[in-house]
C-alpha positions in Angstrom: 13.1 6.9 6.9 10.4 6.0 4.4 6.9 6.5 5.9 5.6 3.3 7.3 2.2 3.5 5.3 4.1 4.1 2.0 6.4 1.2 2.7 3.2 -0.9 3.3 1.8 0.1 0.2 4.9 -1.0 -1.9 4.9 -4.3 -0.2 1.2 -4.8 -0.7 1.8 -4.0 -4.3 4.5 -6.2 -4.6 3.0 -9.3 -2.7 -0.5 -8.5 -4.3 -1.8 -9.6 -1.0 -2.4 -8.1 2.5 -1.6 -11.1 4.3 1.7 -11.9 2.4 2.6 -8.1 2.8 2.0 -8.4 6.6 4.3 -11.6 6.8 7.1 -9.7 4.9 6.6 -6.7 6.9 6.4 -8.6 10.2 3.1 -7.0 11.2 -0.6 -8.2 11.4 -2.9 -8.4 8.6 -5.0 -5.9 10.3 -2.1 -3.6 10.7 -1.6 -3.5 7.0 -5.3 -2.9 6.2 -5.1 -0.2 8.8 -2.3 1.4 7.0 -3.7 1.3 3.7 -7.1 3.0 5.0 -5.2 5.5 6.8 -3.3 6.3 3.6 -6.5 6.5 1.7 -8.2 8.7 4.3 -5.1 11.1 4.2 -5.1 11.4 0.3 -8.8 11.4 0.1 -8.4 8.5 -2.9 -9.3 4.8 -2.9 -5.9 3.2 -3.7 -7.1 -0.5 -4.4 -10.3 -2.1 -5.6 -11.0 -5.4 -4.0 -13.6 -7.6 -5.9 -13.9 -11.5 -5.6 -10.6 -11.9 -4.0 -8.8 -10.0 -6.7 -7.0 -6.9 -5.8 -6.4 -4.0 -8.3 -5.0 -0.3 -8.0 -7.3 2.2 -8.8 -6.4 4.8 -11.3 -5.7 7.0 -8.3 -3.7 4.2 -6.7 -1.6 4.0 -9.8 -0.5 7.8 -9.3 0.1 7.2 -5.4 2.0 4.1 -6.2 4.2 5.9 -8.8 5.1 8.6 -6.3 5.7 6.2 -3.3 8.2 4.6 -5.6 9.9 8.1 -6.4 9.9 8.8 -2.6 11.7 5.5 -1.8 14.1 6.0 -4.4 15.1 9.4 -3.0 15.4 7.7 0.2 17.7 5.3 -1.0 
């Protein structure tokens, strides 16, 4: 089973929005934010930069996303 935080990351990236990701995952928006914060703490990197309503992956976030996709593919 794919780690819930990685699944959340992939969904946030796909939906480009925490609220829409929360809806897709049947979670609350604060839960999605918490998953991303936990992942950032565990990895010691900032995954998303959030400025003026726009959300972008950081350089480190790009790497985390690449590995999250690989991990998901292995599970499938």
